[in-house]
N, C-alpha and C positions, 0 to 999 in steps of 0.2 A: 575674826572670832566674834560670835554673837554678843558676848558680854562687853567687848570693847565698843561695839556699835550701840549697845544699850546705854553705856555710860555717856557716849556722845549725844544720844537722843535726850537723856535726862538733863544733861547740861544745857543743851539748846532749848529745851522746854522751860527750864528754870530761867534762862535769859529772856525768853518770850514773856514769862510771867512777870519778871522784874520790869521789863519795858512797858507792859500793859499796866502794871501798878503805878508806874511813874506817870503815865498818861492820865490815869484816873485821879491821881493826887494833884497833879500840876496843870492839867488841861491838855487838850489835844493840839499839839503843834507839829510842824513838819519834822523836826529832829526826832521827836518821840515816835511818830509814825514810822519814820525810816528805821529806827532801832527795832521797833516791834516787827516790822515787815521783814527785816533782815534776819532777826532771830526766828521768826516763824518759818521763813524759807529754809534756814539751816536745820530747824527741827524736822520739817517735812522731808528734806533730803536724808537725814539720819533715819527717820521712820521708814522710808522706802528701802534704804539699804538694809536695815535690820529685818524687815519683812522678807527680803530676798535671802537672808541667811537662816531663816527659821527652818527651812526644809533641810532634812538630814540631821537635825538635832535629836538627842535622845528624847523619848516621849515626855518624860517628866520635865526636862529642861525646856523643851519646846512649849509645853503647856504653861509653865510658869512665865516664860518670856512672852508668850503669846498673850497672856492675860495683861501683862504690863504694857504691851504694844497697844492693846485695845483701849486701856485706860489713857495712855498717852494720846492716842488718836482722838478720843473724846475731849481731852483737855485742849488739844490744838484746835479742834472744831469750835470749842467755846471761846477761844481767844481770837478767832478770825473776825476781822471787822465786818460789820454788816454792810452789804452793798447798797 
């Protein structure tokens, strides 16, 4: 169900934000990077899964979830470390 996937995405995105905040507050160390990278990978998997479930939703539901997906994508892009 798309709403279950949305919950998973939001939880993973929150974990990524927390890890990023810890890095910003306490410095960039290997443990912090690992936590951030793991959380970002989880969030990206959840995002991909949710995108796959958007098709076939009622139009209003699909539009609302699609908007949240776009916002989450932008958030994850912002949290990605610069190369």
